[in-house]
C-alpha positions as MATLAB code, in Angstrom:
seq = 'MAQISPKLLIPESFQVSRDDITGQIGLIWELIKAPLIVPLLQLGVYICLIMSLMLFMERVYMGIVIILVKLFWKKPEKRYNFELIQDDVELGSSNFPVVLVQIPMFNEKEVYKISIGAACGLSWPSDRLVIQVLDDSTDPAIKLMVEQECQRWASKGINITYQIRENRTGYKAGALKEGLKRSYVKHCEYVAIFDADFRPEPDFLRRSIPFLARNPDIALVQARWRFVNADECLLTRMQEMSLDYHFTVEQEVGSATHAFFGFNGTAGIWRIAAINEAGGWKDRTTVEDMDLAVRSSLRGWKFVYLGDLQVKSELPSTFKAFRFQQHRWSCGPANLFRKMVWEIIQNKKVKFWKKVYVIYSFFFVRKIIAHMVTFFFYCVVLPLTILVPEVKVPIWGAVYIPSVITILNSVGTPRSIHLLFYWILFENVMSLHRTKATFIGLLEAGRANEWVVTEKLGDAVKKAADAAKNKTNAKAPRKFRFKFTD';
ca = [
      20.058   63.009   18.495;
      16.848   63.833   16.737;
      14.374   61.041   16.447;
      14.085   59.457   13.026;
      10.537   59.249   11.794;
       9.338   55.692   11.100;
       8.036   56.918    7.769;
      11.590   57.510    6.579;
      12.118   53.719    6.610;
       9.286   53.237    4.114;
       9.353   54.460    0.480;
       7.084   57.423   -0.239;
       4.821   55.269   -2.403;
       4.129   53.157    0.691;
       3.527   56.026    3.119;
      -0.111   55.532    3.954;
      -1.932   55.800    7.215;
      -0.262   53.939   10.065;
      -3.550   52.144   10.723;
      -3.957   51.062    7.155;
      -1.829   47.885    7.376;
      -4.014   46.203    4.806;
      -3.283   48.954    2.334;
       0.443   48.608    2.846;
       0.268   44.828    2.285;
      -1.799   45.465   -0.840;
       0.781   47.859   -2.227;
       3.607   45.389   -1.540;
       1.583   42.660   -3.228;
       1.013   44.798   -6.324;
       4.695   45.712   -6.396;
       5.981   42.106   -6.463;
       3.096   40.410   -8.247;
       3.948   41.261  -11.843;
       7.732   40.697  -11.798;
       7.837   37.753   -9.350;
       4.549   36.067   -8.428;
       3.012   35.795  -11.896;
       6.067   34.196  -13.606;
       6.618   31.740  -10.728;
       2.961   30.757  -10.618;
       2.817   30.413  -14.396;
       5.862   28.125  -14.249;
       4.130   26.124  -11.523;
       1.059   25.760  -13.744;
       3.152   24.453  -16.652;
       4.976   21.919  -14.449;
       1.720   20.718  -12.874;
       0.050   20.403  -16.294;
       2.941   18.226  -17.491;
       2.611   16.022  -14.383;
      -1.166   15.866  -14.879;
      -0.694   14.728  -18.469;
       1.768   12.048  -17.345;
      -0.709   10.735  -14.777;
      -3.602   11.044  -17.238;
      -1.819    9.040  -19.948;
      -0.814    6.413  -17.397;
      -4.420    6.007  -16.220;
      -5.780    5.909  -19.768;
      -3.130    3.361  -20.782;
      -4.021    1.117  -17.857;
      -7.719    1.586  -18.581;
      -7.269    0.439  -22.193;
      -5.111   -2.516  -21.149;
      -7.535   -3.675  -18.461;
     -10.391   -3.619  -21.004;
      -8.309   -5.720  -23.396;
      -7.366   -8.067  -20.558;
     -10.977   -8.591  -19.551;
     -12.195   -9.049  -23.134;
      -9.411  -10.903  -24.934;
      -6.633  -11.996  -22.562;
      -6.678  -15.551  -21.332;
      -7.151  -16.104  -17.639;
      -4.029  -17.025  -15.630;
      -5.109  -20.681  -15.601;
      -4.954  -20.618  -19.430;
      -1.837  -18.451  -19.804;
       0.237  -20.693  -17.565;
       0.484  -24.419  -17.066;
      -2.135  -25.059  -14.395;
      -3.490  -28.291  -12.976;
      -4.945  -28.857   -9.544;
      -2.973  -31.193   -7.316;
      -5.180  -34.214   -6.751;
      -5.288  -36.469   -3.721;
      -3.730  -39.832   -4.552;
      -4.551  -42.928   -2.518;
      -1.351  -44.731   -3.513;
       1.055  -41.789   -3.174;
      -0.717  -40.365   -0.157;
       0.388  -36.781    0.472;
       3.811  -37.127   -1.158;
       2.627  -35.437   -4.366;
       1.879  -32.269   -2.362;
       4.863  -29.926   -1.896;
       5.783  -28.844    1.634;
       4.521  -25.314    2.315;
       5.562  -22.915    5.057;
       2.990  -20.399    6.317;
       4.441  -17.349    8.077;
       2.301  -15.061   10.241;
       4.277  -12.009   11.473;
       2.759  -10.364   14.559;
       3.329   -7.401   16.840;
       1.005   -6.942   19.826;
      -1.964   -8.251   17.818;
      -4.350   -8.727   20.749;
      -7.543   -8.342   18.744;
      -6.753  -10.471   15.687;
      -4.223  -13.172   16.611;
      -6.859  -15.874   17.083;
      -8.484  -15.122   13.724;
      -5.270  -15.279   11.726;
      -3.890  -18.379   13.438;
      -7.241  -20.148   13.120;
      -7.476  -19.310    9.404;
      -3.955  -20.614    8.746;
      -4.634  -23.825   10.660;
      -7.832  -24.299    8.666;
      -6.077  -24.410    5.278;
      -7.027  -27.441    3.227;
      -3.595  -29.032    2.793;
      -2.144  -32.309    4.086;
      -1.081  -31.701    7.673;
       2.260  -33.451    7.191;
       3.051  -31.131    4.241;
       2.226  -27.895    6.054;
       4.396  -25.932    8.513;
       2.841  -22.914   10.256;
       5.199  -20.384   11.808;
       3.939  -17.597   14.078;
       6.620  -14.893   14.171;
       5.783  -12.869   17.266;
       7.684   -9.623   17.872;
       5.247   -8.494   20.575;
       6.587   -6.354   23.421;
       3.623   -6.962   25.740;
       4.288  -10.122   27.849;
       0.561  -10.741   28.336;
      -0.090  -10.742   24.582;
       2.939  -12.965   23.939;
       1.562  -15.473   26.439;
      -1.878  -15.471   24.784;
      -0.409  -16.009   21.322;
       1.826  -18.825   22.563;
      -1.103  -20.539   24.286;
      -3.163  -20.283   21.096;
      -0.342  -21.950   19.152;
      -0.132  -24.716   21.761;
      -3.886  -25.239   21.536;
      -3.696  -25.866   17.791;
      -0.552  -27.987   18.174;
      -2.467  -30.257   20.553;
      -4.908  -30.892   17.685;
      -2.139  -32.244   15.490;
      -1.323  -29.044   13.577;
       2.375  -28.475   12.824;
       2.551  -24.953   14.250;
       5.544  -23.263   15.884;
       5.633  -20.160   18.043;
       8.781  -18.169   17.183;
      10.193  -15.115   18.986;
      13.484  -13.226   18.767;
      15.562  -11.130   21.112;
      14.980   -7.815   19.298;
      12.948   -6.276   16.478;
      15.888   -5.625   14.145;
      14.544   -5.161   10.625;
      10.931   -5.183   11.860;
       8.776   -7.399    9.620;
      11.577   -8.100    7.130;
      13.836   -9.172    9.987;
      11.191  -11.510   11.392;
      10.513  -13.146    8.009;
      14.232  -13.517    7.331;
      14.853  -15.047   10.755;
      11.976  -17.463   10.258;
      13.448  -18.849    7.031;
      16.709  -19.663    8.846;
      15.098  -22.263   11.121;
      16.189  -25.831   10.490;
      12.650  -27.209   10.467;
      11.752  -25.174    7.337;
      14.716  -26.209    5.186;
      12.631  -28.832    3.389;
       9.855  -26.335    2.503;
       9.578  -25.308   -1.169;
       7.139  -22.409   -0.846;
       6.215  -19.833    1.790;
       2.804  -18.184    2.167;
       2.731  -14.909    4.106;
      -0.304  -13.530    5.932;
      -0.355  -10.455    8.144;
      -2.135  -10.833   11.459;
      -5.483   -9.479   10.208;
      -5.642  -11.660    7.071;
      -7.961  -14.650    6.871;
      -7.317  -16.963    3.887;
     -10.053  -19.320    2.762;
      -9.371  -23.073    3.214;
      -8.723  -23.593   -0.533;
      -6.099  -20.813   -0.791;
      -3.109  -23.134   -1.201;
      -4.904  -25.539   -3.540;
      -5.700  -22.656   -5.913;
      -2.301  -20.944   -5.790;
       0.369  -23.645   -5.389;
      -0.252  -25.259   -8.837;
       0.992  -22.085  -10.577;
       4.314  -22.423   -8.769;
       4.545  -26.207   -8.970;
       3.814  -26.394  -12.724;
       5.739  -23.274  -13.822;
       9.366  -23.163  -12.641;
       9.821  -19.524  -13.812;
       7.105  -18.150  -11.511;
       8.299  -16.797   -8.173;
       5.160  -15.230   -6.691;
       1.408  -15.688   -6.687;
      -0.443  -12.693   -5.249;
      -4.086  -12.808   -4.130;
      -6.496   -9.895   -3.855;
      -7.478   -8.280   -0.584;
     -11.141   -8.175    0.414;
     -12.047   -5.843    3.268;
     -14.315   -7.048    6.063;
     -14.813   -3.588    7.599;
     -15.194   -1.461    4.451;
     -18.622   -0.240    5.607;
     -17.492    0.699    9.111;
     -17.126    4.436    8.384;
     -16.509    6.918    5.587;
     -12.736    6.631    6.110;
     -12.788    2.911    5.307;
     -15.036    3.467    2.284;
     -12.503    5.945    0.861;
      -9.650    3.498    1.408;
     -11.632    0.740   -0.276;
     -12.028    2.885   -3.405;
      -8.291    3.544   -3.718;
      -7.187   -0.013   -2.946;
      -9.799   -1.636   -5.176;
      -8.440    0.377   -8.106;
      -4.946   -0.792   -7.200;
      -5.980   -4.454   -7.240;
      -8.510   -4.329  -10.074;
      -6.361   -2.330  -12.488;
      -2.731   -1.786  -11.464;
      -1.943   -5.304  -10.282;
      -3.920   -6.916  -13.096;
      -2.194   -4.840  -15.781;
       1.269   -5.556  -14.384;
       0.577   -9.275  -14.198;
      -0.900   -9.534  -17.692;
       1.610   -7.373  -19.598;
       5.003   -7.733  -17.908;
       4.410  -10.492  -15.327;
       5.613   -7.918  -12.777;
       3.930   -5.985   -9.988;
       4.733   -5.014   -6.441;
       4.242   -7.710   -3.830;
       1.648   -6.443   -1.339;
       3.493   -7.903    1.638;
       0.743  -10.352    2.529;
      -1.811  -12.739    0.985;
       0.844  -14.044   -1.377;
       2.957  -17.163   -1.747;
       6.631  -17.188   -2.760;
       9.005  -19.762   -4.149;
      11.699  -19.883   -1.450;
      14.398  -20.469   -4.071;
      13.469  -17.136   -5.704;
      13.719  -15.322   -2.365;
      17.173  -16.767   -1.774;
      18.379  -16.000   -5.301;
      17.240  -12.376   -4.965;
      19.270  -11.955   -1.782;
      16.552  -12.619    0.799;
      14.603  -10.126    2.850;
      16.209   -6.702    3.337;
      15.269   -3.965    5.787;
      16.855   -1.009    3.967;
      13.402    0.544    3.350;
       9.953    0.301    4.918;
       8.625   -1.569    1.855;
      10.597   -4.799    2.161;
       7.899   -6.546    0.102;
       8.333   -4.244   -2.904;
      12.109   -4.400   -2.519;
      12.087   -8.199   -2.789;
       9.686   -8.106   -5.741;
      11.867   -5.714   -7.748;
      15.060   -7.668   -7.034;
      13.391  -10.955   -7.997;
      12.005   -9.461  -11.197;
      15.459   -8.183  -12.191;
      16.665  -11.779  -12.043;
      14.065  -12.899  -14.560;
      11.377  -14.295  -12.244;
       7.711  -13.864  -13.180;
       4.734  -13.006  -10.967;
       1.071  -13.984  -11.240;
      -1.835  -11.997   -9.816;
      -5.091  -13.854   -9.139;
      -7.961  -11.389   -8.851;
     -10.444  -14.202   -8.215;
      -8.458  -15.487   -5.228;
      -9.510  -13.187   -2.390;
      -8.331  -12.994    1.200;
     -10.285  -11.167    3.885;
      -8.463   -8.383    5.709;
      -9.038   -5.238    7.734;
      -8.693   -1.546    6.876;
      -7.413    0.950    9.472;
     -10.495    2.698   10.854;
      -8.785    5.545   12.736;
      -7.109    8.479   11.056;
      -3.965    8.135   13.160;
      -3.423    4.521   12.096;
      -4.196    5.333    8.470;
      -1.794    8.308    8.430;
       1.102    6.212    9.733;
       0.317    3.524    7.165;
       0.265    6.052    4.318;
       3.574    7.532    5.449;
       5.163    4.088    5.188;
       3.499    3.304    1.846;
       4.552    6.666    0.321;
       8.005    7.082    1.833;
       9.152    3.492    1.268;
       8.653    3.312   -2.550;
      10.330    6.711   -3.052;
      13.280    5.616   -0.933;
      13.496    2.294   -2.794;
      13.403    4.134   -6.144;
      16.340    6.259   -5.006;
      18.334    3.150   -4.091;
      17.464    0.904   -7.035;
      16.995    3.099  -10.119;
      20.599    2.728  -11.256;
      20.567   -1.014  -10.594;
      17.434   -1.327  -12.740;
      19.033    0.684  -15.569;
      22.176   -1.451  -15.552;
      20.341   -4.779  -15.403;
      20.821   -6.988  -18.472;
      18.520   -9.893  -17.629;
      15.202   -8.164  -18.343;
      13.947   -6.566  -21.529;
      14.252   -2.829  -22.202;
      10.487   -2.206  -22.121;
      10.140   -3.955  -18.793;
      12.779   -1.657  -17.327;
      10.909    1.333  -18.747;
       7.704    0.043  -17.189;
       9.316   -0.444  -13.766;
      11.149    2.905  -13.690;
       8.632    5.200  -15.377;
       5.212    3.670  -14.807;
       5.576    1.630  -11.612;
       7.839    3.973   -9.651;
       7.987    7.473  -11.140;
       4.363    8.107  -12.141;
       2.443    6.004   -9.589;
       4.674    6.383   -6.538;
       5.989    9.943   -6.977;
       4.131   12.040   -9.573;
       0.662   10.875   -8.458;
       1.197   12.252   -4.932;
       2.918   15.477   -5.978;
       0.469   16.555   -8.671;
      -2.486   16.020   -6.343;
      -0.962   18.264   -3.697;
       0.839   20.970   -5.700;
      -1.732   21.369   -8.482;
      -5.076   20.909   -6.757;
      -4.147   22.168   -3.273;
      -1.612   24.936   -4.026;
      -1.409   26.145   -7.622;
      -5.110   26.164   -8.564;
      -6.200   28.030   -5.388;
      -3.417   30.601   -5.927;
      -4.607   31.321   -9.479;
      -7.788   32.701   -7.938;
      -5.679   35.401   -6.251;
      -3.674   36.000   -9.430;
      -6.168   36.220  -12.321;
      -3.335   37.061  -14.730;
      -2.326   33.397  -14.621;
      -4.606   31.258  -16.759;
      -5.148   27.514  -16.358;
      -6.605   25.774  -19.432;
      -9.947   24.139  -18.797;
      -8.664   20.762  -20.003;
      -6.085   20.798  -17.235;
      -8.327   22.132  -14.491;
     -11.517   20.178  -15.261;
     -11.373   17.545  -17.985;
      -8.229   15.646  -17.003;
      -9.061   15.503  -13.257;
     -12.597   14.376  -14.110;
     -11.396   11.520  -16.322;
      -8.837   10.395  -13.724;
     -11.509   10.430  -11.027;
     -14.016    8.480  -13.124;
     -11.384    5.882  -14.034;
     -10.600    5.426  -10.356;
     -14.233    4.497   -9.677;
     -13.911    1.406  -11.891;
     -12.571   -0.635   -8.987;
     -15.516    0.089   -6.686;
     -18.731    0.766   -8.681;
     -20.869    0.605   -5.523;
     -19.146    3.744   -4.193;
     -19.433    5.902   -7.305;
     -21.802    8.233   -5.450;
     -18.957    8.966   -2.996;
     -16.560   10.305   -5.627;
     -16.943   13.880   -4.378;
     -15.864   12.850   -0.881;
     -13.072   10.712   -2.329;
     -11.661   13.768   -4.158;
     -11.615   15.791   -0.935;
     -10.139   12.850    0.966;
      -7.328   12.322   -1.561;
      -6.515   16.047   -1.620;
      -6.218   16.132    2.157;
      -4.034   13.016    2.253;
      -1.840   14.322   -0.575;
      -0.063   16.616    1.902;
       1.002   13.650    4.060;
       1.914   11.537    1.039;
       3.909   14.281   -0.677;
       5.829   15.009    2.513;
       6.556   11.296    2.948;
       7.649   11.038   -0.713;
      10.195   13.824   -0.271;
      11.424   12.226    2.958;
      11.979    8.986    1.043;
      13.681   10.639   -1.942;
      15.993   12.673    0.291;
      16.336    9.836    2.825;
      15.557   12.251    5.650;
      15.069   11.499    9.337;
      11.766    9.598    9.144;
      12.688    7.580    6.039;
      12.884    4.323    8.004;
      10.109    5.025   10.504;
       7.983    1.932   11.069;
       4.732    2.136   13.026;
       2.641   -1.035   12.996;
      -0.901   -0.375   11.757;
      -3.379   -0.803   14.593;
      -5.864   -3.615   14.018;
      -9.170   -3.778   15.859;
     -10.481   -7.082   14.538;
     -14.029   -7.749   15.708;
     -13.654   -5.526   18.777;
     -15.848   -2.772   17.321;
     -18.564   -5.213   16.267;
     -18.500   -6.966   19.620;
     -18.800   -3.678   21.467;
     -21.776   -2.681   19.330;
     -23.477   -6.042   19.860;
     -22.884   -5.816   23.602;
     -24.468   -2.377   23.695;
     -27.532   -3.662   21.840;
     -27.952   -6.581   24.201;
     -28.080   -4.386   27.287;
     -31.588   -4.326   28.698;
     -30.926   -1.664   31.357;
     -30.677    2.068   30.821;
     -29.417    3.065   27.426;
     -25.752    3.970   27.657;
     -24.586    7.089   25.857;
     -22.804    6.411   22.615;
     -19.050    6.894   22.766;
     -17.401    8.697   19.906;
     -14.296    6.719   18.997;
     -12.457    9.421   17.105;
     -10.502   12.205   18.756;
     -11.517   15.762   17.933;
      -8.053   16.505   16.481;
      -8.400   13.557   14.100;
];
């Protein structure tokens, strides 16, 4: 049989030199660009512009509200019935409600002493305070250290209990739920929750409990996070900018307008009756805190955010730890939205506009659209328009709207305004991880319930640096803590 020439498999218009592969690809590109690429890319531009406008209007709305809140709104102490609980010589400590403090832990070698010490240092009558260390550690050595630390404080008269369980079912939600079942906490009215790296000030309870004690319709008081290692590296500075906006604007606006916002999982204090009425802790998503907040809100409970009440905490300082954290924070809300959107629509206990706020603003725009528009528009569509000049992107969509959104984000952290350029690059890079996690949550794919505890270093980095400075012998070479792949 005669050999068939390879050229016969290619249309005559494509028959160029065998070595000119680039020319062949160019011809194919020109052939499909007009009928296929241009319309698809133009459609992508329109969709991304709509998402950008949604995010832009949401940011502008919150910006206007936060200005009104700061200028004209009354502070929480004036909006709600608030009166400090005073020490009474005759009544003793009986006028103080009994408070449970829960500290969930998992192999927290570097920070367990700090968190336990901060909880034991709270200024509250010792006979009206129950501290519960919920240790899910898998390392026997760490479990022993945590237990010994609890015993040390117990010997000083502190009512502290070391609690373990047979397995890690439900992760943090399972530990918190199991802790509330103990008989010795049945007489507690409120529960304060602090993750292992959080360090509340001694007056935390005295400043937060009165809101719950004097207002029976309030279920949650949330404090603001303050980061002790924000200046450790550029990664922590970028995180500080994003989280400060969340606390300065998003949480404040939700508290002032609808008395609703997402519980941050720590540095907050709950009314135990509200937790029970909402159905308790559930582990159906990786954001058990947000899940509980939404269910409580749908039953008519109100939340209060106190921006002036700050609790020290730690930011993840390695990219690996931060990436796992962002996967959980992006996947969980999307998965919760999938599971609760119909329940929110059908609810009859809350007002129509509050349901709109929860579905559209809280979930759809902030938890889904914000991630997708950053990735698809700025990382995919805009770069592709450079290769396809036939597709035009209006300047208001490519420059003005992103600029306004970026400037508004700097409100939370004015000291880092000079880092906005790096923050833009950082957010664009992370948008790939967040968008992927969002789709995993919406589709409830394989990693939807993945839970990786964020690594906490505590003062280990500072101690290592101080030790290096104190060495009087030969100067040791500096070790680079980050892996090359990170």
